[in-house]
mmCIF file as gemmi writes it, N, C-alpha and C atoms, coordinates in Angstrom:
data_model
loop_
_atom_site.group_PDB
_atom_site.id
_atom_site.type_symbol
_atom_site.label_atom_id
_atom_site.label_alt_id
_atom_site.label_comp_id
_atom_site.label_asym_id
_atom_site.label_entity_id
_atom_site.label_seq_id
_atom_site.pdbx_PDB_ins_code
_atom_site.Cartn_x
_atom_site.Cartn_y
_atom_site.Cartn_z
_atom_site.occupancy
_atom_site.B_iso_or_equiv
_atom_site.pdbx_formal_charge
_atom_site.auth_seq_id
_atom_site.auth_asym_id
_atom_site.pdbx_PDB_model_num
ATOM 1 N N . UNK Axp A 1 ? 125.514 72.729 85.594 1 0 ? 1 A 1
ATOM 2 C CA . UNK Axp A 1 ? 127.103 73.921 86.153 1 0 ? 1 A 1
ATOM 3 C C . UNK Axp A 1 ? 125.898 73.849 87.1 1 0 ? 1 A 1
ATOM 4 N N . UNK Axp A 2 ? 126.844 74.247 87.83 1 0 ? 2 A 1
ATOM 5 C CA . UNK Axp A 2 ? 126.721 73.696 89.508 1 0 ? 2 A 1
ATOM 6 C C . UNK Axp A 2 ? 126.884 75.574 89.479 1 0 ? 2 A 1
ATOM 7 N N . UNK Axp A 3 ? 125.446 76.48 90.731 1 0 ? 3 A 1
ATOM 8 C CA . UNK Axp A 3 ? 126.111 78.172 90.775 1 0 ? 3 A 1
ATOM 9 C C . UNK Axp A 3 ? 126.298 78.043 92.484 1 0 ? 3 A 1
ATOM 10 N N . UNK Axp A 4 ? 126.568 79.574 92.611 1 0 ? 4 A 1
ATOM 11 C CA . UNK Axp A 4 ? 127.566 78.432 94.065 1 0 ? 4 A 1
ATOM 12 C C . UNK Axp A 4 ? 126.395 80.202 94.094 1 0 ? 4 A 1
ATOM 13 N N . UNK Axp A 5 ? 125.986 79.789 95.69 1 0 ? 5 A 1
ATOM 14 C CA . UNK Axp A 5 ? 125.271 81.071 96.068 1 0 ? 5 A 1
ATOM 15 C C . UNK Axp A 5 ? 125.63 81.693 96.866 1 0 ? 5 A 1
ATOM 16 N N . UNK Axp A 6 ? 126.851 81.429 96.803 1 0 ? 6 A 1
ATOM 17 C CA . UNK Axp A 6 ? 127.951 82.624 97.861 1 0 ? 6 A 1
ATOM 18 C C . UNK Axp A 6 ? 128.378 83.605 96.888 1 0 ? 6 A 1
ATOM 19 N N . UNK Axp A 7 ? 128.474 83.502 95.808 1 0 ? 7 A 1
ATOM 20 C CA . UNK Axp A 7 ? 128.155 84.456 94.64 1 0 ? 7 A 1
ATOM 21 C C . UNK Axp A 7 ? 127.735 85.235 94.812 1 0 ? 7 A 1
ATOM 22 N N . UNK Axp A 8 ? 126.13 85.25 95.126 1 0 ? 8 A 1
ATOM 23 C CA . UNK Axp A 8 ? 125.169 86.181 95.02 1 0 ? 8 A 1
ATOM 24 C C . UNK Axp A 8 ? 125.028 87.378 95.689 1 0 ? 8 A 1
ATOM 25 N N . UNK Axp A 9 ? 124.194 87.801 95.68 1 0 ? 9 A 1
ATOM 26 C CA . UNK Axp A 9 ? 124.648 89.009 96.779 1 0 ? 9 A 1
ATOM 27 C C . UNK Axp A 9 ? 122.719 89.309 97.754 1 0 ? 9 A 1
ATOM 28 N N . UNK Axp A 10 ? 122.079 89.267 97.762 1 0 ? 10 A 1
ATOM 29 C CA . UNK Axp A 10 ? 120.561 89.229 98.017 1 0 ? 10 A 1
ATOM 30 C C . UNK Axp A 10 ? 120.062 90.177 97.962 1 0 ? 10 A 1
ATOM 31 N N . UNK Axp A 11 ? 119.21 90.461 96.999 1 0 ? 11 A 1
ATOM 32 C CA . UNK Axp A 11 ? 118.932 91.93 96.367 1 0 ? 11 A 1
ATOM 33 C C . UNK Axp A 11 ? 118.434 92.991 98.089 1 0 ? 11 A 1
ATOM 34 N N . UNK Axp A 12 ? 118.409 93.94 98.139 1 0 ? 12 A 1
ATOM 35 C CA . UNK Axp A 12 ? 117.788 94.927 98.551 1 0 ? 12 A 1
ATOM 36 C C . UNK Axp A 12 ? 117.197 95.777 98.055 1 0 ? 12 A 1
ATOM 37 N N . UNK Axp A 13 ? 115.103 95.724 98.788 1 0 ? 13 A 1
ATOM 38 C CA . UNK Axp A 13 ? 114.923 96.884 98.295 1 0 ? 13 A 1
ATOM 39 C C . UNK Axp A 13 ? 115.002 98.483 98.074 1 0 ? 13 A 1
ATOM 40 N N . UNK Axp A 14 ? 114.657 98.701 97.364 1 0 ? 14 A 1
ATOM 41 C CA . UNK Axp A 14 ? 115.144 100.018 96.779 1 0 ? 14 A 1
ATOM 42 C C . UNK Axp A 14 ? 113.92 100.844 97.759 1 0 ? 14 A 1
ATOM 43 N N . UNK Axp A 15 ? 112.592 100.436 97.02 1 0 ? 15 A 1
ATOM 44 C CA . UNK Axp A 15 ? 111.603 101.192 97.072 1 0 ? 15 A 1
ATOM 45 C C . UNK Axp A 15 ? 110.553 100.606 98.338 1 0 ? 15 A 1
ATOM 46 N N . UNK Axp A 16 ? 109.29 101.432 98.95 1 0 ? 16 A 1
ATOM 47 C CA . UNK Axp A 16 ? 108.265 100.977 99.209 1 0 ? 16 A 1
ATOM 48 C C . UNK Axp A 16 ? 106.949 100.316 98.882 1 0 ? 16 A 1
ATOM 49 N N . UNK Axp A 17 ? 106.23 99.557 99.042 1 0 ? 17 A 1
ATOM 50 C CA . UNK Axp A 17 ? 105.234 99.277 98.003 1 0 ? 17 A 1
ATOM 51 C C . UNK Axp A 17 ? 104.268 98.972 98.303 1 0 ? 17 A 1
ATOM 52 N N . UNK Axp A 18 ? 103.357 99.344 97.646 1 0 ? 18 A 1
ATOM 53 C CA . UNK Axp A 18 ? 102.101 99.015 98.683 1 0 ? 18 A 1
ATOM 54 C C . UNK Axp A 18 ? 101.52 97.873 97.91 1 0 ? 18 A 1
ATOM 55 N N . UNK Axp A 19 ? 100.754 97.713 98.55 1 0 ? 19 A 1
ATOM 56 C CA . UNK Axp A 19 ? 99.646 96.011 98.552 1 0 ? 19 A 1
ATOM 57 C C . UNK Axp A 19 ? 98.653 96.773 97.175 1 0 ? 19 A 1
ATOM 58 N N . UNK Axp A 20 ? 98.246 97.866 96.603 1 0 ? 20 A 1
ATOM 59 C CA . UNK Axp A 20 ? 97.679 98.434 95.986 1 0 ? 20 A 1
ATOM 60 C C . UNK Axp A 20 ? 98.606 97.955 94.812 1 0 ? 20 A 1
ATOM 61 N N . UNK Axp A 21 ? 99.73 98.995 94.616 1 0 ? 21 A 1
ATOM 62 C CA . UNK Axp A 21 ? 100.484 99.384 94.064 1 0 ? 21 A 1
ATOM 63 C C . UNK Axp A 21 ? 101.373 97.896 93.373 1 0 ? 21 A 1
ATOM 64 N N . UNK Axp A 22 ? 101.453 96.988 94.028 1 0 ? 22 A 1
ATOM 65 C CA . UNK Axp A 22 ? 101.935 95.578 93.982 1 0 ? 22 A 1
ATOM 66 C C . UNK Axp A 22 ? 100.783 94.783 92.712 1 0 ? 22 A 1
ATOM 67 N N . UNK Axp A 23 ? 99.982 94.422 93.223 1 0 ? 23 A 1
ATOM 68 C CA . UNK Axp A 23 ? 98.602 94.41 92.402 1 0 ? 23 A 1
ATOM 69 C C . UNK Axp A 23 ? 98.287 94.136 91.367 1 0 ? 23 A 1
ATOM 70 N N . UNK Axp A 24 ? 98.267 96.547 90.777 1 0 ? 24 A 1
ATOM 71 C CA . UNK Axp A 24 ? 98.636 96.272 89.832 1 0 ? 24 A 1
ATOM 72 C C . UNK Axp A 24 ? 99.832 96.597 89.132 1 0 ? 24 A 1
ATOM 73 N N . UNK Axp A 25 ? 100.7 96.198 89.234 1 0 ? 25 A 1
ATOM 74 C CA . UNK Axp A 25 ? 101.832 95.775 88.67 1 0 ? 25 A 1
ATOM 75 C C . UNK Axp A 25 ? 102.199 94.595 87.973 1 0 ? 25 A 1
ATOM 76 N N . UNK Axp A 26 ? 101.327 93.019 89.38 1 0 ? 26 A 1
ATOM 77 C CA . UNK Axp A 26 ? 100.959 91.935 88.638 1 0 ? 26 A 1
ATOM 78 C C . UNK Axp A 26 ? 100.701 91.985 87.87 1 0 ? 26 A 1
ATOM 79 N N . UNK Axp A 27 ? 99.733 92.529 87.904 1 0 ? 27 A 1
ATOM 80 C CA . UNK Axp A 27 ? 97.939 92.499 86.925 1 0 ? 27 A 1
ATOM 81 C C . UNK Axp A 27 ? 98.894 93.349 85.477 1 0 ? 27 A 1
ATOM 82 N N . UNK Axp A 28 ? 99.407 94.478 85.013 1 0 ? 28 A 1
ATOM 83 C CA . UNK Axp A 28 ? 100.082 94.533 84.29 1 0 ? 28 A 1
ATOM 84 C C . UNK Axp A 28 ? 100.921 93.957 83.342 1 0 ? 28 A 1
ATOM 85 N N . UNK Axp A 29 ? 102.02 93.454 84.386 1 0 ? 29 A 1
ATOM 86 C CA . UNK Axp A 29 ? 103.164 92.705 84.238 1 0 ? 29 A 1
ATOM 87 C C . UNK Axp A 29 ? 103.166 90.99 83.343 1 0 ? 29 A 1
ATOM 88 N N . UNK Axp A 30 ? 101.42 91.118 83.056 1 0 ? 30 A 1
ATOM 89 C CA . UNK Axp A 30 ? 100.896 89.478 83.575 1 0 ? 30 A 1
ATOM 90 C C . UNK Axp A 30 ? 99.765 89.958 81.71 1 0 ? 30 A 1
ATOM 91 N N . UNK Axp A 31 ? 100.545 90.699 82.147 1 0 ? 31 A 1
ATOM 92 C CA . UNK Axp A 31 ? 99.287 91.538 80.468 1 0 ? 31 A 1
ATOM 93 C C . UNK Axp A 31 ? 97.837 91.783 80.488 1 0 ? 31 A 1
ATOM 94 N N . UNK Axp A 32 ? 97.476 91.76 82.075 1 0 ? 32 A 1
ATOM 95 C CA . UNK Axp A 32 ? 95.645 91.703 81.975 1 0 ? 32 A 1
ATOM 96 C C . UNK Axp A 32 ? 94.555 92.892 82.274 1 0 ? 32 A 1
ATOM 97 N N . UNK Axp A 33 ? 93.989 93.36 81.481 1 0 ? 33 A 1
ATOM 98 C CA . UNK Axp A 33 ? 93.478 94.25 82.084 1 0 ? 33 A 1
ATOM 99 C C . UNK Axp A 33 ? 92.834 94.6 83.041 1 0 ? 33 A 1
ATOM 100 N N . UNK Axp A 34 ? 91.549 94.938 83.893 1 0 ? 34 A 1
ATOM 101 C CA . UNK Axp A 34 ? 91.199 95.482 85.104 1 0 ? 34 A 1
ATOM 102 C C . UNK Axp A 34 ? 89.915 93.976 84.487 1 0 ? 34 A 1
ATOM 103 N N . UNK Axp A 35 ? 89.219 94.21 83.834 1 0 ? 35 A 1
ATOM 104 C CA . UNK Axp A 35 ? 88.014 93.59 83.253 1 0 ? 35 A 1
ATOM 105 C C . UNK Axp A 35 ? 88.179 92.382 83.287 1 0 ? 35 A 1
ATOM 106 N N . UNK Axp A 36 ? 89.888 91.83 82.305 1 0 ? 36 A 1
ATOM 107 C CA . UNK Axp A 36 ? 89.794 90.566 82.465 1 0 ? 36 A 1
ATOM 108 C C . UNK Axp A 36 ? 90.461 89.271 84.18 1 0 ? 36 A 1
ATOM 109 N N . UNK Axp A 37 ? 90.928 90.415 85.186 1 0 ? 37 A 1
ATOM 110 C CA . UNK Axp A 37 ? 90.906 90.075 85.968 1 0 ? 37 A 1
ATOM 111 C C . UNK Axp A 37 ? 89.717 90.23 87.206 1 0 ? 37 A 1
ATOM 112 N N . UNK Axp A 38 ? 88.874 90.673 86.244 1 0 ? 38 A 1
ATOM 113 C CA . UNK Axp A 38 ? 87.337 90.519 87.315 1 0 ? 38 A 1
ATOM 114 C C . UNK Axp A 38 ? 86.982 88.816 86.908 1 0 ? 38 A 1
ATOM 115 N N . UNK Axp A 39 ? 86.789 89.125 85.288 1 0 ? 39 A 1
ATOM 116 C CA . UNK Axp A 39 ? 86.253 87.725 84.638 1 0 ? 39 A 1
ATOM 117 C C . UNK Axp A 39 ? 86.761 86.382 85.312 1 0 ? 39 A 1
ATOM 118 N N . UNK Axp A 40 ? 88.689 86.82 85.927 1 0 ? 40 A 1
ATOM 119 C CA . UNK Axp A 40 ? 90.026 85.455 86.252 1 0 ? 40 A 1
ATOM 120 C C . UNK Axp A 40 ? 88.997 85.578 88.292 1 0 ? 40 A 1
ATOM 121 N N . UNK Axp A 41 ? 88.563 86.17 88.883 1 0 ? 41 A 1
ATOM 122 C CA . UNK Axp A 41 ? 88.755 86.501 89.88 1 0 ? 41 A 1
ATOM 123 C C . UNK Axp A 41 ? 86.987 86.68 90.801 1 0 ? 41 A 1
ATOM 124 N N . UNK Axp A 42 ? 86.371 86.721 89.623 1 0 ? 42 A 1
ATOM 125 C CA . UNK Axp A 42 ? 84.302 87.744 90.273 1 0 ? 42 A 1
ATOM 126 C C . UNK Axp A 42 ? 84.714 88.648 91.057 1 0 ? 42 A 1
ATOM 127 N N . UNK Axp A 43 ? 85.94 89.116 90.732 1 0 ? 43 A 1
ATOM 128 C CA . UNK Axp A 43 ? 85.753 90.264 92.041 1 0 ? 43 A 1
ATOM 129 C C . UNK Axp A 43 ? 85.498 91.867 90.649 1 0 ? 43 A 1
ATOM 130 N N . UNK Axp A 44 ? 84.259 92.771 90.468 1 0 ? 44 A 1
ATOM 131 C CA . UNK Axp A 44 ? 83.82 93.546 89.682 1 0 ? 44 A 1
ATOM 132 C C . UNK Axp A 44 ? 85.01 94.336 89.773 1 0 ? 44 A 1
ATOM 133 N N . UNK Axp A 45 ? 85.004 95.171 87.989 1 0 ? 45 A 1
ATOM 134 C CA . UNK Axp A 45 ? 86.041 95.835 87.855 1 0 ? 45 A 1
ATOM 135 C C . UNK Axp A 45 ? 85.616 97.142 88.324 1 0 ? 45 A 1
ATOM 136 N N . UNK Axp A 46 ? 85.472 97.644 89.356 1 0 ? 46 A 1
ATOM 137 C CA . UNK Axp A 46 ? 85.184 98.619 90.073 1 0 ? 46 A 1
ATOM 138 C C . UNK Axp A 46 ? 85.662 98.352 91.35 1 0 ? 46 A 1
ATOM 139 N N . UNK Axp A 47 ? 85.949 97.227 91.539 1 0 ? 47 A 1
ATOM 140 C CA . UNK Axp A 47 ? 86.047 97.018 93.074 1 0 ? 47 A 1
ATOM 141 C C . UNK Axp A 47 ? 87.548 96.519 92.959 1 0 ? 47 A 1
ATOM 142 N N . UNK Axp A 48 ? 87.96 96.079 91.469 1 0 ? 48 A 1
ATOM 143 C CA . UNK Axp A 48 ? 90.081 96.047 91.398 1 0 ? 48 A 1
ATOM 144 C C . UNK Axp A 48 ? 90.332 97.444 91.182 1 0 ? 48 A 1
ATOM 145 N N . UNK Axp A 49 ? 89.568 98.676 90.049 1 0 ? 49 A 1
ATOM 146 C CA . UNK Axp A 49 ? 90.277 99.305 90.332 1 0 ? 49 A 1
ATOM 147 C C . UNK Axp A 49 ? 89.973 100.041 91.917 1 0 ? 49 A 1
ATOM 148 N N . UNK Axp A 50 ? 88.911 100.009 92.543 1 0 ? 50 A 1
ATOM 149 C CA . UNK Axp A 50 ? 89.161 101.123 94.386 1 0 ? 50 A 1
ATOM 150 C C . UNK Axp A 50 ? 90.333 100.287 95.171 1 0 ? 50 A 1
ATOM 151 N N . UNK Axp A 51 ? 91.497 98.766 94.473 1 0 ? 51 A 1
ATOM 152 C CA . UNK Axp A 51 ? 92.207 98.099 95.474 1 0 ? 51 A 1
ATOM 153 C C . UNK Axp A 51 ? 93.149 98.683 94.954 1 0 ? 51 A 1
ATOM 154 N N . UNK Axp A 52 ? 93.404 98.81 93.337 1 0 ? 52 A 1
ATOM 155 C CA . UNK Axp A 52 ? 93.886 99.392 92.847 1 0 ? 52 A 1
ATOM 156 C C . UNK Axp A 52 ? 94.878 101.044 93.063 1 0 ? 52 A 1
ATOM 157 N N . UNK Axp A 53 ? 94.313 101.672 93.592 1 0 ? 53 A 1
ATOM 158 C CA . UNK Axp A 53 ? 93.855 102.499 93.812 1 0 ? 53 A 1
ATOM 159 C C . UNK Axp A 53 ? 93.939 102.89 95.525 1 0 ? 53 A 1
ATOM 160 N N . UNK Axp A 54 ? 93.735 102.528 95.98 1 0 ? 54 A 1
ATOM 161 C CA . UNK Axp A 54 ? 94.361 102.132 97.492 1 0 ? 54 A 1
ATOM 162 C C . UNK Axp A 54 ? 92.868 103.017 98.159 1 0 ? 54 A 1
ATOM 163 N N . UNK Axp A 55 ? 92.18 102.817 97.265 1 0 ? 55 A 1
ATOM 164 C CA . UNK Axp A 55 ? 90.801 103.161 97.725 1 0 ? 55 A 1
ATOM 165 C C . UNK Axp A 55 ? 90.237 102.613 99.105 1 0 ? 55 A 1
ATOM 166 N N . UNK Axp A 56 ? 90.024 101.224 98.901 1 0 ? 56 A 1
ATOM 167 C CA . UNK Axp A 56 ? 89.425 100.014 99.375 1 0 ? 56 A 1
ATOM 168 C C . UNK Axp A 56 ? 90.606 98.591 99.774 1 0 ? 56 A 1
ATOM 169 N N . UNK Axp A 57 ? 90.726 98.306 101.271 1 0 ? 57 A 1
ATOM 170 C CA . UNK Axp A 57 ? 91.085 97.921 101.393 1 0 ? 57 A 1
ATOM 171 C C . UNK Axp A 57 ? 91.173 96.584 100.855 1 0 ? 57 A 1
ATOM 172 N N . UNK Axp A 58 ? 92.07 95.481 100.728 1 0 ? 58 A 1
ATOM 173 C CA . UNK Axp A 58 ? 92.446 94.656 100.357 1 0 ? 58 A 1
ATOM 174 C C . UNK Axp A 58 ? 91.469 93.548 100.168 1 0 ? 58 A 1
ATOM 175 N N . UNK Axp A 59 ? 91.9 92.778 102.274 1 0 ? 59 A 1
ATOM 176 C CA . UNK Axp A 59 ? 91.355 92.173 102.762 1 0 ? 59 A 1
ATOM 177 C C . UNK Axp A 59 ? 92.493 91.074 102.204 1 0 ? 59 A 1
ATOM 178 N N . UNK Axp A 60 ? 92.355 89.665 103.569 1 0 ? 60 A 1
ATOM 179 C CA . UNK Axp A 60 ? 93.331 88.835 103.275 1 0 ? 60 A 1
ATOM 180 C C . UNK Axp A 60 ? 92.622 87.789 102.282 1 0 ? 60 A 1
ATOM 181 N N . UNK Axp A 61 ? 91.241 86.945 102.624 1 0 ? 61 A 1
ATOM 182 C CA . UNK Axp A 61 ? 90.882 87.054 101.343 1 0 ? 61 A 1
ATOM 183 C C . UNK Axp A 61 ? 90.361 87.292 100.234 1 0 ? 61 A 1
ATOM 184 N N . UNK Axp A 62 ? 89.982 89.137 100.429 1 0 ? 62 A 1
ATOM 185 C CA . UNK Axp A 62 ? 90.795 89.397 98.389 1 0 ? 62 A 1
ATOM 186 C C . UNK Axp A 62 ? 91.758 88.537 97.817 1 0 ? 62 A 1
ATOM 187 N N . UNK Axp A 63 ? 92.904 88.947 99.043 1 0 ? 63 A 1
ATOM 188 C CA . UNK Axp A 63 ? 94.313 88.916 98.789 1 0 ? 63 A 1
ATOM 189 C C . UNK Axp A 63 ? 94.821 87.721 97.898 1 0 ? 63 A 1
ATOM 190 N N . UNK Axp A 64 ? 93.71 86.43 98.835 1 0 ? 64 A 1
ATOM 191 C CA . UNK Axp A 64 ? 94.327 85.23 98.497 1 0 ? 64 A 1
ATOM 192 C C . UNK Axp A 64 ? 93.368 84.869 97.407 1 0 ? 64 A 1
ATOM 193 N N . UNK Axp A 65 ? 92.154 85.257 96.283 1 0 ? 65 A 1
ATOM 194 C CA . UNK Axp A 65 ? 91.507 84.87 95.368 1 0 ? 65 A 1
ATOM 195 C C . UNK Axp A 65 ? 92.569 85.779 94.262 1 0 ? 65 A 1
ATOM 196 N N . UNK Axp A 66 ? 92.803 86.894 94.495 1 0 ? 66 A 1
ATOM 197 C CA . UNK Axp A 66 ? 93.513 87.225 93.585 1 0 ? 66 A 1
ATOM 198 C C . UNK Axp A 66 ? 95.237 86.726 93.199 1 0 ? 66 A 1
ATOM 199 N N . UNK Axp A 67 ? 95.791 86.684 94.044 1 0 ? 67 A 1
ATOM 200 C CA . UNK Axp A 67 ? 97.327 85.255 94.014 1 0 ? 67 A 1
ATOM 201 C C . UNK Axp A 67 ? 96.788 84.26 93.467 1 0 ? 67 A 1
ATOM 202 N N . UNK Axp A 68 ? 95.964 83.472 93.509 1 0 ? 68 A 1
ATOM 203 C CA . UNK Axp A 68 ? 95.825 82.985 92.899 1 0 ? 68 A 1
ATOM 204 C C . UNK Axp A 68 ? 95.314 82.894 91.555 1 0 ? 68 A 1
ATOM 205 N N . UNK Axp A 69 ? 94.282 84.12 91.196 1 0 ? 69 A 1
ATOM 206 C CA . UNK Axp A 69 ? 94.703 84.658 89.657 1 0 ? 69 A 1
ATOM 207 C C . UNK Axp A 69 ? 95.531 84.73 88.958 1 0 ? 69 A 1
ATOM 208 N N . UNK Axp A 70 ? 96.753 85.335 89.5 1 0 ? 70 A 1
ATOM 209 C CA . UNK Axp A 70 ? 97.968 85.241 89.348 1 0 ? 70 A 1
ATOM 210 C C . UNK Axp A 70 ? 99.316 85.082 89.157 1 0 ? 70 A 1
ATOM 211 N N . UNK Axp A 71 ? 98.671 84.035 89.976 1 0 ? 71 A 1
ATOM 212 C CA . UNK Axp A 71 ? 99.595 83.023 89.841 1 0 ? 71 A 1
ATOM 213 C C . UNK Axp A 71 ? 100.709 83.028 90.85 1 0 ? 71 A 1
ATOM 214 N N . UNK Axp A 72 ? 100.772 83.626 92.503 1 0 ? 72 A 1
ATOM 215 C CA . UNK Axp A 72 ? 101.469 84.064 93.304 1 0 ? 72 A 1
ATOM 216 C C . UNK Axp A 72 ? 101.106 83.934 94.292 1 0 ? 72 A 1
ATOM 217 N N . UNK Axp A 73 ? 101.97 83.831 95.278 1 0 ? 73 A 1
ATOM 218 C CA . UNK Axp A 73 ? 102.079 83.114 97.202 1 0 ? 73 A 1
ATOM 219 C C . UNK Axp A 73 ? 101.156 85.056 97.458 1 0 ? 73 A 1
ATOM 220 N N . UNK Axp A 74 ? 100.273 84.473 98.555 1 0 ? 74 A 1
ATOM 221 C CA . UNK Axp A 74 ? 99.607 86.308 98.574 1 0 ? 74 A 1
ATOM 222 C C . UNK Axp A 74 ? 100.774 87.211 99.32 1 0 ? 74 A 1
ATOM 223 N N . UNK Axp A 75 ? 100.986 86.281 100.368 1 0 ? 75 A 1
ATOM 224 C CA . UNK Axp A 75 ? 102.68 87.076 100.783 1 0 ? 75 A 1
ATOM 225 C C . UNK Axp A 75 ? 102.975 88.627 99.99 1 0 ? 75 A 1
ATOM 226 N N . UNK Axp A 76 ? 103.007 87.967 98.089 1 0 ? 76 A 1
ATOM 227 C CA . UNK Axp A 76 ? 103.597 88.585 96.908 1 0 ? 76 A 1
ATOM 228 C C . UNK Axp A 76 ? 102.801 90.295 97.439 1 0 ? 76 A 1
ATOM 229 N N . UNK Axp A 77 ? 101.681 89.953 96.824 1 0 ? 77 A 1
ATOM 230 C CA . UNK Axp A 77 ? 100.829 91.174 96.949 1 0 ? 77 A 1
ATOM 231 C C . UNK Axp A 77 ? 100.88 92.499 98.712 1 0 ? 77 A 1
ATOM 232 N N . UNK Axp A 78 ? 100.332 90.768 99.772 1 0 ? 78 A 1
ATOM 233 C CA . UNK Axp A 78 ? 100.652 91.506 100.88 1 0 ? 78 A 1
ATOM 234 C C . UNK Axp A 78 ? 101.342 92.659 101.517 1 0 ? 78 A 1
ATOM 235 N N . UNK Axp A 79 ? 102.818 91.273 101.361 1 0 ? 79 A 1
ATOM 236 C CA . UNK Axp A 79 ? 104.027 91.979 102.228 1 0 ? 79 A 1
ATOM 237 C C . UNK Axp A 79 ? 105.228 92.882 101.48 1 0 ? 79 A 1
ATOM 238 N N . UNK Axp A 80 ? 105.089 92.839 100.06 1 0 ? 80 A 1
ATOM 239 C CA . UNK Axp A 80 ? 105.965 93.012 99.383 1 0 ? 80 A 1
ATOM 240 C C . UNK Axp A 80 ? 107.498 93.906 99.932 1 0 ? 80 A 1
ATOM 241 N N . UNK Axp A 81 ? 106.689 94.524 100.482 1 0 ? 81 A 1
ATOM 242 C CA . UNK Axp A 81 ? 108.102 95.513 101.618 1 0 ? 81 A 1
ATOM 243 C C . UNK Axp A 81 ? 108.729 94.669 102.249 1 0 ? 81 A 1
ATOM 244 N N . UNK Axp A 82 ? 107.718 93.042 102.522 1 0 ? 82 A 1
ATOM 245 C CA . UNK Axp A 82 ? 108.386 93.193 104.215 1 0 ? 82 A 1
ATOM 246 C C . UNK Axp A 82 ? 110.104 92.229 104.697 1 0 ? 82 A 1
ATOM 247 N N . UNK Axp A 83 ? 110.497 93.432 104.916 1 0 ? 83 A 1
ATOM 248 C CA . UNK Axp A 83 ? 112.107 93.371 105.82 1 0 ? 83 A 1
ATOM 249 C C . UNK Axp A 83 ? 112.475 91.936 106.709 1 0 ? 83 A 1
ATOM 250 N N . UNK Axp A 84 ? 113.407 91.347 106.601 1 0 ? 84 A 1
ATOM 251 C CA . UNK Axp A 84 ? 113.355 90.484 107.831 1 0 ? 84 A 1
ATOM 252 C C . UNK Axp A 84 ? 114.769 90.227 108.922 1 0 ? 84 A 1
ATOM 253 N N . UNK Axp A 85 ? 114.57 91.669 107.871 1 0 ? 85 A 1
ATOM 254 C CA . UNK Axp A 85 ? 115.701 92.374 108.74 1 0 ? 85 A 1
ATOM 255 C C . UNK Axp A 85 ? 115.577 93.539 110.044 1 0 ? 85 A 1
ATOM 256 N N . UNK Axp A 86 ? 114.203 93.662 109.959 1 0 ? 86 A 1
ATOM 257 C CA . UNK Axp A 86 ? 114.211 94.534 110.272 1 0 ? 86 A 1
ATOM 258 C C . UNK Axp A 86 ? 113.255 94.156 111.391 1 0 ? 86 A 1
ATOM 259 N N . UNK Axp A 87 ? 113.194 92.939 111.604 1 0 ? 87 A 1
ATOM 260 C CA . UNK Axp A 87 ? 112.902 92.44 112.791 1 0 ? 87 A 1
ATOM 261 C C . UNK Axp A 87 ? 113.16 91.949 113.598 1 0 ? 87 A 1
ATOM 262 N N . UNK Axp A 88 ? 113.495 92.128 115.368 1 0 ? 88 A 1
ATOM 263 C CA . UNK Axp A 88 ? 113.851 91.817 116.558 1 0 ? 88 A 1
ATOM 264 C C . UNK Axp A 88 ? 113.182 91.399 117.18 1 0 ? 88 A 1
């Protein structure tokens, strides 16, 4: 069965998601606790909590470590609300 790409409409972002919200969402979707993610990343659980609440900035290097543990590209965490249509 062939899929005709023209039959699909590109999804539009309905909400803006911050990197901290995306981190928490990805962690929860994968059924991981903060303690489990801490073990995978060697980032202290207290720091993960601060990242998820937005109290601490994520930064590129942490995003890479977290993305590897969560098996996603770092841009999924850092730029989840990026819209190509807004680039001019």
